[in-house]
C-alpha positions in Angstrom: -14.0 -10.3 16.0 -11.9 -7.1 17.6 -12.5 -3.8 16.3 -9.3 -2.5 14.4 -9.5 1.1 13.4 -8.0 1.8 10.0 -6.6 5.8 9.8 -7.2 7.0 5.6 -4.7 8.8 4.2 -6.9 11.2 2.6 -7.3 13.0 5.8 -3.5 13.3 6.1 -0.7 15.5 5.9 0.6 14.5 2.4 3.8 17.1 2.6 4.5 14.2 5.3 3.3 12.0 4.2 6.1 9.5 6.0 5.6 11.0 8.7 1.8 10.5 8.9 3.1 6.7 9.1 5.0 6.2 12.0 1.8 8.2 13.7 -0.3 6.3 13.0 1.7 3.7 14.0 2.6 5.3 17.4 -1.3 5.7 18.2 -1.6 1.2 17.8 -3.0 1.3 14.5 -2.4 -1.6 12.0 -3.6 -1.4 9.1 -3.3 2.4 7.1 -6.1 2.2 4.1 -5.9 4.0 1.0 -8.5 5.0 -1.0 -8.2 5.4 -4.6 -10.2 7.2 -7.2 -9.3 7.6 -11.1 -12.2 10.2 -11.0 -14.6 9.0 -13.2 -16.3 6.5 -11.3 -15.6 9.1 -8.6 -15.7 12.7 -9.6 -12.2 13.1 -7.6 -8.5 12.4 -8.4 -6.3 11.0 -5.7 -2.8 8.9 -6.8 -1.7 5.8 -8.0 0.7 2.7 -7.2 3.6 5.5 -6.7 2.1 6.0 -3.8 1.4 3.3 -2.3 4.8 2.1 -3.3 6.9 4.6 -1.6 4.1 4.0 1.5 5.2 0.7 1.3 8.5 1.6 1.8 8.0 3.8 5.1 5.8 2.2 7.1 5.1 -1.8 8.3 1.3 -1.4 8.0 -1.1 -3.5 6.7 -1.9 -1.6 2.9 -5.5 -1.9 2.7 -6.6 -0.2 -0.5 -9.1 0.5 -2.2 -10.2 1.1 -6.0 -12.9 3.7 -6.8 -12.3 3.1 -10.1 -14.1 2.3 -13.3 -12.0 -0.1 -14.4 -10.3 -1.7 -11.3 -9.2 -6.0 -12.9 -6.6 -3.1 -15.4 -4.6 -1.6 -12.2 -4.9 -4.5 -9.3 -1.8 -6.5 -9.8 0.1 -2.9 -10.6 -1.3 -2.2 -6.7 -0.2 -5.4 -5.7 3.3 -4.8 -6.5 3.5 -2.1 -5.3 3.3 -3.4 -1.9 -1.2 -2.9 -1.5 -1.6 -6.3 1.3 -5.7 -6.5 0.6 -7.6 -4.5 -2.9 -10.9 -3.9 -1.9 -13.2 -3.6 -5.1 -16.2 -1.9 -6.3 -18.9 -4.4 -6.5 -21.3 -1.9 -8.4 -17.7 -1.1 -10.9 -17.8 -4.9 -11.9 -21.4 -5.9 -11.6 -23.1 -9.4 -11.7 -21.7 -11.3 -14.1 -17.6 -10.9 -13.8 -17.5 -10.9 -10.2 -16.9 -14.4 -9.6 -14.4 -13.5 -11.9 -12.8 -10.7 -11.0 -12.5 -12.2 -7.2 -10.5 -15.1 -8.6 -8.7 -12.3 -10.0 -7.6 -10.4 -7.6 -7.2 -13.4 -5.4 -4.6 -14.4 -8.0 -2.0 -11.3 -7.2 -1.6 -12.4 -3.5 -3.2 -9.8 -1.3 -6.8 -10.1 0.4 -9.9 -9.9 -1.6 -12.4 -7.6 -0.4 -15.6 -6.2 -2.2 -16.6 -2.1 -1.9 -20.5 -1.0 -1.8 -21.8 2.1 -2.3 -24.6 3.7 0.3 -27.4 2.8 -1.9 -26.9 -0.9 -2.9 -28.3 -3.4 -1.5 -25.5 -5.8 0.1 -28.1 -9.2 -0.4 -28.3 -9.4 -4.5 -24.2 -10.0 -3.8 -24.6 -11.9 -0.5 -23.8 -15.7 -2.8 -20.1 -13.5 -4.0 -19.5 -12.8 -0.2 -18.3 -16.0 1.5 -15.6 -16.2 -0.7 -14.1 -12.0 -0.1 -11.8 -11.0 3.1 -13.7 -8.2 4.1 -16.8 -5.6 3.0 -16.7 -2.3 3.6 -20.0 0.0 2.9 -19.8 3.3 2.1 -21.6 5.5 4.3 -21.4 7.9 2.4 -20.8 8.7 -1.4 -17.4 7.6 -1.7 -15.9 10.6 -4.0 -14.8 13.1 -0.3 -13.7 13.0 3.2 -15.9 14.9 5.5 -19.0 14.0 4.4 -21.9 13.2 7.5 -23.0 9.1 7.5 -25.9 7.6 6.0 -27.8 6.3 9.0 -29.5 3.9 6.0 -26.9 2.1 5.4 -26.9 0.8 9.1 -30.3 -1.4 8.4 -28.0 -2.9 5.5 -24.9 -4.0 8.0 -27.2 -5.5 10.6 -28.6 -7.7 8.1 -24.8 -8.6 6.7 -23.8 -9.4 10.2 -26.8 -11.4 11.0 -26.2 -13.8 7.5 -22.6 -13.8 7.4 -21.1 -13.8 11.5 -17.5 -14.7 10.7 -17.4 -12.0 7.7 -15.0 -8.3 8.6 -17.6 -6.6 7.9 -15.7 -2.1 7.0 -17.3 0.9 7.2 -16.0 4.4 5.7 -17.6 7.9 5.7 -18.3 9.7 8.1 -16.9 7.4 11.2 -16.4 9.0 14.1 -16.8 9.8 18.3 -20.6 9.9 17.0 -21.6 6.9 14.6 -18.8 4.5 16.1 -21.0 3.0 18.2 -23.5 2.8 16.2 -21.8 1.4 13.9 -20.1 -1.7 15.9 -23.7 -1.9 17.1 -24.3 -2.9 13.9 -22.3 -5.4 13.8 -18.8 -3.6 12.1 -16.0 -4.5 13.4 -13.4 -2.6 11.1 -13.5 1.3 11.6 -12.2 3.2 8.6 -11.6 6.9 10.2 -10.3 10.0 8.7 -10.9 13.5 10.2 -11.7 11.5 13.2 -8.3 9.8 13.6 -5.8 12.7 12.2 -7.7 15.9 13.7 -7.5 14.2 17.4 -6.0 15.7 20.0 -4.7 12.7 20.7 -5.5 10.0 17.7 -3.5 6.9 19.9 -6.7 7.8 22.8 -9.0 8.1 20.2 -8.2 4.4 18.3 -8.1 3.3 22.2 -11.2 4.0 22.7 -12.7 2.9 19.9 -11.2 -0.5 19.4 -12.8 -1.6 23.4 -16.0 -1.0 22.3 -17.8 -4.0 22.6 -21.0 -4.9 20.3 
């Protein structure tokens, strides 16, 4: 599968979000990654459905919404109605007993379904559910804040998942930059959530072209 860069809105200029969306489109991005934090599941607070709705009016980009929330299922209808094209929930927030129902619940909204895993979470415990989702996302930092350093121990989890699921989209989020992109692509990741690496680059379009040209 081709490698794709997903600019992360968390690193954008929030005073000019429509302009930042246009900049992502002009650079060649097709997906925008939106981090929703509730100040409970993670120690930070970002935004809710009203920002997603405003972005939906401002861009044609696919909106990939990552719910870092203690109770994500309470809000999936709101985020879908606001314009989310894909909704990713954390396995740690849902738990194993109700995971199958949670996947069905997100699917029922009409959105694509993603499962996110924190750096310390063993993906093999969740392999029985991976065939029912559209993507799996590995957090390569502890979620909550942008600009953190990449955790290399997650690489072996990416490799194990790629070996078990050759055709599953594998997304990585956290410390993804020019140094780590060749590593995670070699491990099997094909969806790269890039915050500072994209928005702070002198030429975001050139950065995107370089990253998406890397072969596994």
